[in-house]
C-alpha positions as CSV (number, residue, x, y, z in Angstrom):
1,M,3.8,-15.7,-11.5
2,R,6.5,-18.0,-10.0
3,N,6.2,-20.9,-7.5
4,K,6.9,-19.7,-4.0
5,K,9.2,-22.6,-3.3
6,S,11.6,-21.8,-6.2
7,I,13.9,-19.6,-4.1
8,S,15.5,-20.6,-0.8
9,L,16.6,-17.9,1.5
10,E,19.2,-18.1,4.3
11,Q,18.9,-14.5,5.5
12,P,16.5,-11.7,5.4
13,I,16.1,-9.5,2.3
14,V,16.5,-5.7,2.8
15,M,15.1,-3.4,0.2
16,V,17.2,-0.2,-0.4
17,G,17.0,2.8,-2.7
18,L,15.5,6.3,-3.0
19,M,11.9,7.3,-2.2
20,G,9.6,6.3,-5.0
21,A,11.9,3.4,-6.3
22,G,9.2,0.9,-5.1
23,K,10.9,-0.6,-1.9
24,T,7.6,-0.9,-0.2
25,S,5.3,-2.1,-3.0
26,I,7.9,-4.5,-4.5
27,G,9.1,-5.6,-1.0
28,R,5.5,-6.4,-0.1
29,A,4.8,-8.3,-3.4
30,L,8.2,-10.2,-3.0
31,A,7.3,-11.3,0.6
32,K,3.9,-12.5,-0.6
33,N,5.4,-14.4,-3.5
34,L,7.9,-16.1,-1.2
35,G,5.4,-16.7,1.6
36,I,7.5,-14.8,4.2
37,P,6.7,-11.7,6.4
38,F,7.1,-8.2,5.1
39,V,8.1,-5.3,7.5
40,D,8.4,-1.6,6.6
41,S,11.1,-0.1,8.8
42,D,9.6,3.4,8.6
43,K,6.3,2.0,10.0
44,E,8.2,0.3,12.8
45,I,10.0,3.5,13.6
46,E,6.6,5.4,13.8
47,K,5.3,2.7,16.2
48,A,8.5,2.9,18.4
49,A,8.4,6.9,18.4
50,G,4.6,7.2,18.6
51,C,4.5,9.8,15.8
52,S,5.1,10.0,12.0
53,V,8.5,10.1,10.3
54,V,7.6,13.7,9.2
55,D,7.0,14.6,12.9
56,I,10.2,12.9,14.1
57,F,12.2,15.0,11.5
58,S,10.6,18.2,12.4
59,L,10.5,17.7,16.2
60,Y,13.9,16.0,16.8
61,G,15.9,16.3,13.5
62,E,17.5,13.9,11.0
63,K,20.3,12.9,13.4
64,E,17.8,11.6,16.0
65,F,15.7,9.9,13.3
66,R,18.8,8.0,12.0
67,R,19.7,6.9,15.5
68,V,16.2,5.4,16.1
69,E,16.2,4.0,12.5
70,E,19.5,2.2,13.2
71,K,18.1,0.6,16.4
72,V,14.8,-0.4,14.8
73,I,16.6,-2.0,11.8
74,E,19.0,-3.9,14.1
75,R,15.9,-5.2,16.1
76,L,14.1,-6.2,12.8
77,L,17.2,-8.2,11.7
78,D,17.3,-9.9,15.2
79,T,13.6,-10.7,15.7
80,P,12.2,-14.0,14.5
81,P,11.2,-15.0,12.0
82,L,14.6,-14.0,10.6
83,I,13.6,-14.7,7.1
84,K,11.5,-11.9,5.9
85,V,11.6,-8.9,3.6
86,I,12.4,-5.5,5.2
87,S,11.7,-2.2,3.3
88,T,13.9,0.6,4.5
89,G,13.7,4.4,4.2
90,E,15.9,6.0,1.6
91,G,18.6,7.2,3.9
92,A,19.0,4.0,6.0
93,F,21.6,2.2,3.8
94,I,23.6,5.5,3.5
95,T,24.2,5.4,7.3
96,P,27.5,3.4,7.6
97,A,26.5,1.5,10.7
98,V,23.2,0.3,9.1
99,R,24.9,-0.5,5.8
100,E,27.5,-2.6,7.6
101,M,24.8,-4.5,9.6
102,V,22.7,-5.1,6.4
103,L,25.6,-6.3,4.3
104,K,26.8,-8.8,7.0
105,R,23.3,-10.1,8.0
106,A,21.0,-9.8,5.0
107,T,20.8,-9.9,1.3
108,S,20.3,-6.2,0.1
109,I,18.5,-5.4,-3.0
110,W,18.8,-1.8,-4.5
111,L,15.9,-0.8,-6.6
112,K,17.4,1.7,-8.9
113,A,15.1,4.2,-10.6
114,D,15.7,7.1,-12.9
115,L,14.9,10.7,-11.9
116,E,11.7,10.9,-14.1
117,L,10.2,7.9,-12.4
118,L,11.1,9.1,-8.9
119,V,9.6,12.5,-9.4
120,K,6.4,10.9,-10.9
121,R,6.0,8.5,-8.0
122,T,6.8,11.1,-5.2
123,N,5.1,14.3,-6.4
124,F,1.8,14.0,-4.7
125,R,2.9,12.4,-1.4
126,H,3.1,14.4,1.8
127,T,5.0,11.8,3.7
128,R,8.5,12.5,2.5
129,P,10.1,15.0,4.9
130,Q,12.9,15.9,2.5
131,L,10.4,16.7,-0.3
132,L,8.0,19.0,1.7
133,N,7.8,22.6,0.5
134,T,10.7,22.3,-2.0
135,D,11.5,21.5,-5.6
136,S,11.3,17.7,-5.5
137,R,13.0,17.2,-8.9
138,Q,16.1,19.2,-7.6
139,I,16.2,17.3,-4.3
140,L,15.9,14.0,-6.0
141,A,18.5,14.7,-8.6
142,Q,20.9,15.8,-5.7
143,L,20.1,12.5,-3.8
144,I,20.8,10.5,-6.9
145,K,24.2,12.3,-7.3
146,E,25.0,11.7,-3.5
147,R,23.7,8.3,-2.9
148,Y,23.7,6.0,-6.0
149,D,27.4,5.2,-5.4
150,T,26.6,3.9,-2.0
151,Y,23.4,2.1,-3.0
152,A,25.7,0.3,-5.5
153,L,27.3,-1.5,-2.7
154,A,24.1,-3.6,-2.2
155,N,24.3,-7.3,-3.0
156,I,21.8,-7.0,-5.8
157,M,20.8,-4.1,-8.1
158,V,17.5,-4.2,-10.1
159,E,16.5,-1.3,-12.3
160,T,12.8,-0.4,-11.9
161,K,10.8,1.2,-14.7
162,D,7.3,2.6,-15.0
163,E,5.9,-0.9,-15.5
164,N,3.5,-3.5,-14.1
165,I,4.5,-4.5,-10.5
166,H,4.6,-8.1,-11.6
167,K,7.2,-7.4,-14.2
168,T,9.4,-5.7,-11.6
169,L,8.8,-8.5,-9.1
170,N,10.0,-11.1,-11.7
171,K,13.2,-9.0,-12.3
172,V,13.7,-9.1,-8.6
173,L,13.1,-12.8,-8.3
174,N,15.4,-13.6,-11.1
175,A,18.1,-11.4,-9.6
176,I,17.8,-13.2,-6.3
177,E,18.1,-16.6,-8.1
178,E,21.2,-15.4,-9.9
179,H,22.7,-14.0,-6.7
180,N,22.0,-17.4,-5.0
181,K,23.7,-19.3,-7.8
182,K,26.8,-17.1,-7.6
183,G,26.9,-17.7,-3.9
184,E,26.8,-21.5,-4.5
185,K,29.5,-21.4,-7.0
186,N,31.8,-19.4,-4.5
187,E,31.2,-22.1,-1.9
188,N,32.4,-24.9,-4.1
């Protein structure tokens, strides 16, 4: 594993991508490796609402969930310490206001995964409102079709595989270093 001081950050990192791509597990490992805080926006939404994401969707609908999500992500970007890793829900970056905020104030990392991996990772979880009581493969395939072009607007893209978390983490760390080098070149 890498030395924690090998990467300097000037803004928060926001993990984006579909459910099952690894935003939370990789985000948590990344924060630990860099020695900075990790925050899961869905957990923060649940704290603010006093109920689960699934309950928010069923009681108030997706529109209200997205409104609360936007406010929570804005708060997370504004709350010290500013340098942290934020894992977002799969629809956050799709929301234009959230995407604009993230692209201006953070480094966004899209964890891109193929359909087979997403199905494998989400099949036995009951915390995904869009996948409850439905054909998860069909829903995930539709979400890939609808959302991958928008996720591609993120600052960094890392392809995730069915591999050891440390291998994916190293890919993310390398991608951040490469992104930082490009930023330094553009400043000169």
